N, CA, C and O of each residue as an XYZ file, in Angstrom:
416
protein
N      -7.976     -4.485     17.628
C      -8.815     -5.000     16.588
C      -7.944     -5.653     15.514
O      -6.922     -5.098     15.110
N      -8.352     -6.818     15.065
C      -7.630     -7.476     13.978
C      -8.289     -7.109     12.667
O      -9.515     -7.066     12.572
N      -7.482     -6.846     11.659
C      -7.987     -6.466     10.346
C      -7.292     -7.326      9.310
O      -6.067     -7.447      9.317
N      -8.062     -7.919      8.426
C      -7.499     -8.774      7.377
C      -7.986     -8.275      6.022
O      -9.177     -8.386      5.730
N      -7.100     -7.725      5.180
C      -7.503     -7.239      3.860
C      -7.929     -8.385      2.944
O      -7.478     -9.519      3.104
N      -8.789     -8.081      1.998
C      -9.231     -9.051      1.016
C      -8.401     -8.915     -0.259
O      -7.734     -7.903     -0.475
N      -8.452     -9.943     -1.095
C      -7.791     -9.992     -2.397
C      -6.329     -9.571     -2.294
O      -5.577    -10.154     -1.513
N      -5.913     -8.572     -3.066
C      -4.501     -8.159     -3.024
C      -4.324     -6.788     -2.374
O      -3.356     -6.083     -2.658
N      -5.258     -6.412     -1.503
C      -5.129     -5.159     -0.777
C      -4.081     -5.294      0.321
O      -3.959     -6.340      0.959
N      -3.332     -4.221      0.527
C      -2.258     -4.187      1.512
C      -2.553     -3.096      2.532
O      -2.872     -1.968      2.155
N      -2.452     -3.414      3.810
C      -2.626     -2.435      4.873
C      -1.238     -1.941      5.276
O      -0.389     -2.724      5.701
N      -1.019     -0.633      5.138
C       0.307     -0.047      5.370
C       0.217      1.031      6.438
O      -0.702      1.851      6.435
N       1.191      1.021      7.359
C       1.351      2.117      8.312
C       2.373      3.074      7.703
O       3.560      2.752      7.641
N       1.917      4.267      7.246
C       2.853      5.201      6.617
C       3.865      5.737      7.621
O       3.547      5.949      8.791
N       5.083      5.951      7.149
C       6.097      6.586      7.993
C       5.735      8.048      8.165
O       5.099      8.643      7.295
N       6.132      8.616      9.267
C       5.837     10.016      9.531
C       6.656     10.911      8.616
O       7.823     10.634      8.339
N       6.032     11.989      8.148
C       6.743     12.958      7.331
C       7.742     13.698      8.211
O       7.490     13.921      9.396
N       8.861     14.073      7.635
C       9.872     14.770      8.428
C       9.367     16.157      8.792
O       8.804     16.866      7.957
N       9.572     16.532     10.034
C       9.109     17.824     10.529
C      10.181     18.896     10.429
O       9.910     20.077     10.643
N      11.391     18.484     10.105
C      12.493     19.427     10.082
C      13.386     19.116      8.882
O      13.628     17.945      8.586
N      13.874     20.129      8.196
C      14.783     19.934      7.066
C      16.176     19.615      7.587
O      16.442     19.726      8.784
N      17.056     19.221      6.688
C      18.429     18.918      7.097
C      19.150     20.168      7.603
O      20.129     20.065      8.342
N      18.663     21.357      7.203
C      19.257     22.613      7.658
C      18.710     23.087      8.997
O      19.184     24.084      9.541
N      17.702     22.371      9.543
C      17.174     22.717     10.849
C      15.912     23.554     10.829
O      15.456     24.012     11.876
N      15.335     23.763      9.637
C      14.108     24.558      9.538
C      12.914     23.636      9.769
O      12.832     22.563      9.172
N      11.988     24.051     10.636
C      10.790     23.267     10.917
C       9.749     23.495      9.826
O       9.527     24.624      9.390
N       9.109     22.400      9.390
C       8.104     22.451      8.337
C       6.723     22.349      8.978
O       6.473     21.416      9.741
N       5.817     23.289      8.686
C       4.467     23.189      9.261
C       3.699     22.007      8.660
O       4.021     21.535      7.570
N       2.678     21.536      9.387
C       1.903     20.370      8.943
C       1.321     20.551      7.549
O       1.310     19.605      6.762
N       0.842     21.733      7.231
C       0.205     21.978      5.939
C       1.183     21.866      4.774
O       0.766     21.578      3.652
N       2.461     22.085      5.014
C       3.451     22.070      3.940
C       4.198     20.742      3.833
O       4.993     20.557      2.912
N       3.956     19.831      4.748
C       4.672     18.559      4.707
C       4.160     17.694      3.568
O       2.964     17.671      3.280
N       5.075     16.986      2.926
C       4.685     16.091      1.839
C       4.035     14.839      2.382
O       4.306     14.404      3.501
N       3.172     14.272      1.563
C       2.496     13.037      1.906
C       3.520     11.899      1.910
O       4.300     11.789      0.964
N       3.544     11.056      2.933
C       4.523      9.971      2.934
C       4.232      8.969      1.825
O       3.072      8.708      1.503
N       5.286      8.410      1.243
C       5.151      7.448      0.165
C       5.754      6.111      0.538
O       5.912      5.243     -0.320
N       6.089      5.934      1.790
C       6.660      4.655      2.201
C       6.143      4.313      3.586
O       5.721      5.183      4.348
N       6.187      3.037      3.889
C       5.700      2.598      5.186
C       5.908      1.116      5.375
O       6.589      0.465      4.582
N       5.316      0.585      6.434
C       5.471     -0.823      6.800
C       4.167     -1.573      6.539
O       3.084     -1.106      6.891
N       4.291     -2.738      5.919
C       3.122     -3.580      5.648
C       2.673     -4.224      6.958
O       3.455     -4.911      7.615
N       1.419     -4.001      7.334
C       0.869     -4.600      8.548
C       0.114     -5.886      8.235
O       0.180     -6.849      8.999
N      -0.607     -5.902      7.110
C      -1.377     -7.085      6.714
C      -1.585     -7.040      5.211
O      -1.544     -5.971      4.601
N      -1.809     -8.210      4.615
C      -2.036     -8.290      3.172
C      -2.963     -9.451      2.883
O      -2.938    -10.472      3.571
N      -3.782     -9.282      1.858
C      -4.698    -10.335      1.440
C      -3.944    -11.492      0.792
O      -2.729    -11.428      0.604
N      -4.676    -12.545      0.455
C      -4.042    -13.753     -0.091
C      -3.704    -13.649     -1.565
O      -2.777    -14.317     -2.022
N      -4.415    -12.845     -2.316
C      -4.185    -12.715     -3.754
C      -5.506    -12.488     -4.459
O      -6.547    -12.332     -3.820
N      -5.457    -12.469     -5.803
C      -6.700    -12.281     -6.544
C      -6.644    -13.011     -7.879
O      -5.575    -13.400     -8.350
N      -7.807    -13.186     -8.472
C      -7.908    -13.840     -9.763
C      -7.661    -12.821    -10.872
O      -8.178    -11.705    -10.828
N      -6.875    -13.213    -11.859
C      -6.632    -12.396    -13.050
C      -7.260    -13.110    -14.229
O      -7.129    -14.326    -14.369
N      -7.939    -12.357    -15.076
C      -8.588    -12.930    -16.242
C      -7.715    -12.729    -17.465
O      -7.156    -11.652    -17.674
N      -7.602    -13.785    -18.278
C      -6.931    -13.672    -19.558
C      -8.007    -13.689    -20.626
O      -8.900    -14.536    -20.606
N      -7.918    -12.742    -21.568
C      -8.934    -12.609    -22.605
C      -8.326    -12.859    -23.973
O      -7.141    -12.612    -24.199
N      -9.171    -13.361    -24.897
C      -8.714    -13.545    -26.272
C      -8.898    -12.230    -27.038
O      -9.247    -11.210    -26.444
N      -8.665    -12.254    -28.352
C      -8.725    -11.032    -29.148
C     -10.126    -10.433    -29.199
O     -10.279     -9.228    -29.395
N     -11.141    -11.263    -29.024
C     -12.518    -10.783    -29.089
C     -12.993    -10.243    -27.740
O     -14.099     -9.712    -27.642
N     -12.177    -10.374    -26.716
C     -12.529     -9.887    -25.395
C     -13.214    -10.916    -24.523
O     -13.663    -10.604    -23.421
N     -13.296    -12.138    -25.012
C     -13.927    -13.211    -24.240
C     -12.920    -13.782    -23.244
O     -11.762    -14.020    -23.588
N     -13.363    -13.996    -22.024
C     -12.487    -14.527    -20.983
C     -12.173    -15.986    -21.298
O     -13.074    -16.817    -21.413
N     -10.882    -16.286    -21.435
C     -10.470    -17.650    -21.748
C     -10.017    -18.422    -20.520
O     -10.190    -19.638    -20.443
N      -9.435    -17.712    -19.559
C      -8.890    -18.395    -18.392
C      -8.802    -17.444    -17.215
O      -8.558    -16.249    -17.385
N      -9.000    -17.978    -16.023
C      -8.808    -17.212    -14.792
C      -7.691    -17.878    -14.006
O      -7.712    -19.087    -13.774
N      -6.704    -17.065    -13.596
C      -5.591    -17.573    -12.801
C      -5.575    -16.867    -11.457
O      -5.847    -15.669    -11.371
N      -5.254    -17.617    -10.407
C      -5.117    -17.022     -9.081
C      -3.664    -16.638     -8.886
O      -2.774    -17.482     -8.986
N      -3.421    -15.364     -8.609
C      -2.059    -14.874     -8.362
C      -1.917    -14.555     -6.882
O      -2.624    -13.696     -6.355
N      -1.002    -15.249     -6.213
C      -0.746    -15.005     -4.793
C       0.035    -13.707     -4.631
O       0.763    -13.288     -5.531
N      -0.124    -13.091     -3.493
C       0.617    -11.864     -3.201
C       2.064    -12.207     -2.844
O       2.346    -13.285     -2.322
N       2.963    -11.288     -3.128
C       4.381    -11.527     -2.854
C       4.863    -10.810     -1.600
O       5.884    -11.186     -1.024
N       4.143     -9.790     -1.177
C       4.527     -9.052      0.031
C       4.115     -9.824      1.273
O       3.263    -10.711      1.219
N       4.731     -9.473      2.386
C       4.360    -10.102      3.657
C       4.429     -9.043      4.761
O       5.130     -8.041      4.618
N       3.711     -9.260      5.848
C       3.754     -8.290      6.949
C       5.185     -8.068      7.441
O       5.965     -9.011      7.577
N       5.507     -6.817      7.701
C       6.848     -6.461      8.162
C       7.702     -5.858      7.062
O       8.704     -5.207      7.357
N       7.331     -6.057      5.782
C       8.086     -5.458      4.680
C       7.937     -3.944      4.724
O       6.858     -3.425      5.013
N       9.019     -3.244      4.438
C       8.967     -1.784      4.305
C       8.917     -1.485      2.816
O       9.797     -1.908      2.067
N       7.884     -0.752      2.377
C       7.627     -0.577      0.953
C       7.464      0.892      0.568
O       7.160      1.745      1.402
N       7.678      1.160     -0.724
C       7.358      2.441     -1.341
C       6.110      2.223     -2.180
O       5.990      1.204     -2.861
N       5.174      3.176     -2.138
C       3.963      3.059     -2.931
C       3.691      4.378     -3.646
O       4.247      5.417     -3.291
N       2.828      4.319     -4.660
C       2.525      5.507     -5.443
C       1.907      6.584     -4.565
O       1.156      6.285     -3.636
N       2.224      7.826     -4.861
C       1.867      8.945     -3.997
C       0.364      9.096     -3.777
O      -0.069      9.284     -2.640
N      -0.429      9.018     -4.820
C      -1.854      9.274     -4.687
C      -2.695      8.000     -4.775
O      -3.909      8.076     -4.962
N      -2.082      6.867     -4.646
C      -2.856      5.625     -4.637
C      -3.249      5.307     -3.199
O      -2.629      5.790     -2.251
N      -4.249      4.519     -3.057
C      -4.615      4.073     -1.726
C      -5.772      4.840     -1.119
O      -6.192      5.891     -1.604
N      -6.261      4.269     -0.044
C      -7.391      4.810      0.684
C      -7.008      4.906      2.156
O      -6.504      3.943      2.734
N      -7.244      6.053      2.755
C      -6.944      6.219      4.180
C      -8.074      5.609      5.001
O      -9.251      5.823      4.712
N      -7.705      4.853      6.022
C      -8.679      4.317      6.964
C      -8.139      4.520      8.370
O      -6.939      4.716      8.562
N      -9.027      4.472      9.344
C      -8.612      4.638     10.735
C      -8.991      3.392     11.520
O     -10.153      2.987     11.555
N      -7.986      2.793     12.149
C      -8.195      1.614     12.985
C      -7.526      1.878     14.321
O      -6.342      2.212     14.366
N      -8.266      1.734     15.403
C      -7.759      1.972     16.756
C      -7.082      3.342     16.884
O      -6.000      3.453     17.460
N      -7.716      4.365     16.353
C      -7.246      5.753     16.435
C      -5.900      5.957     15.742
O      -5.139      6.852     16.110
N      -5.610      5.140     14.755
C      -4.369      5.264     13.988
C      -4.731      5.332     12.512
O      -5.501      4.506     12.021
N      -4.177      6.319     11.798
C      -4.475      6.464     10.381
C      -3.559      5.559      9.563
O      -2.335      5.680      9.618
N      -4.172      4.650      8.804
C      -3.447      3.693      7.975
C      -3.870      3.864      6.522
O      -4.845      4.556      6.228
N      -3.133      3.228      5.618
C      -3.409      3.340      4.196
C      -3.635      1.948      3.609
O      -2.882      1.014      3.885
N      -4.689      1.824      2.791
C      -4.956      0.587      2.050
C      -4.518      0.819      0.607
O      -4.981      1.755     -0.045
N      -3.617     -0.042      0.106
C      -3.062      0.094     -1.240
C      -3.128     -1.264     -1.923
O      -2.882     -2.287     -1.284
N      -3.455     -1.289     -3.208
C      -3.395     -2.533     -3.971
C      -1.924     -2.930     -4.139
O      -1.044     -2.071     -4.208
N      -1.676     -4.217     -4.202
C      -0.287     -4.675     -4.347
C       0.332     -4.165     -5.633
O       1.540     -3.931     -5.675
N      -0.455     -3.984     -6.682
C       0.086     -3.499     -7.948
C       0.538     -2.035     -7.856
O       1.304     -1.581     -8.707
N       0.081     -1.289     -6.842
C       0.507      0.101     -6.657
C       1.757      0.226     -5.788
O       2.268      1.328     -5.592
N       2.246     -0.887     -5.273
C       3.493     -0.882     -4.507
C       4.637     -0.899     -5.507
O       4.695     -1.768     -6.378
N       5.555      0.067     -5.382
C       6.640      0.218     -6.340
C       7.832     -0.685     -6.030
O       8.505     -1.163     -6.944
N       8.090     -0.914     -4.765
C       9.223     -1.745     -4.379
C       9.334     -1.776     -2.869
O       8.584     -1.105     -2.160
N      10.273     -2.558     -2.393
C      10.462     -2.635     -0.937
C      11.921     -2.490     -0.582
O      12.810     -2.720     -1.401
N      12.150     -2.099      0.671
C      13.503     -1.856      1.180
C      13.961     -3.103      1.909
O      13.240     -3.632      2.756
N      15.142     -3.571      1.590
C      15.661     -4.784      2.250
C      16.466     -4.425      3.458
O      16.982     -5.309      4.142
């Protein structure tokens, strides 16, 4: 199935949490930390940002293109995003503004 996010939403495949510590102790599923990094699978084209004056009236709308691209490995905020399931695989939808950075 092909999936294309809208606006600045990013579809990320989270990396698996480590099952074993560096000392060799196995961590049960319930105690494993939520992954905070993964690979970008798809991303929307961008979204409109509104600029407002002091009175709160919208003066201008600008379209901001997304900077990420599929294949980037990124870190994202721990509790941001929405879990979805596509083709029996659990993926995460995160706004581009919640992505903290990427690994080169």
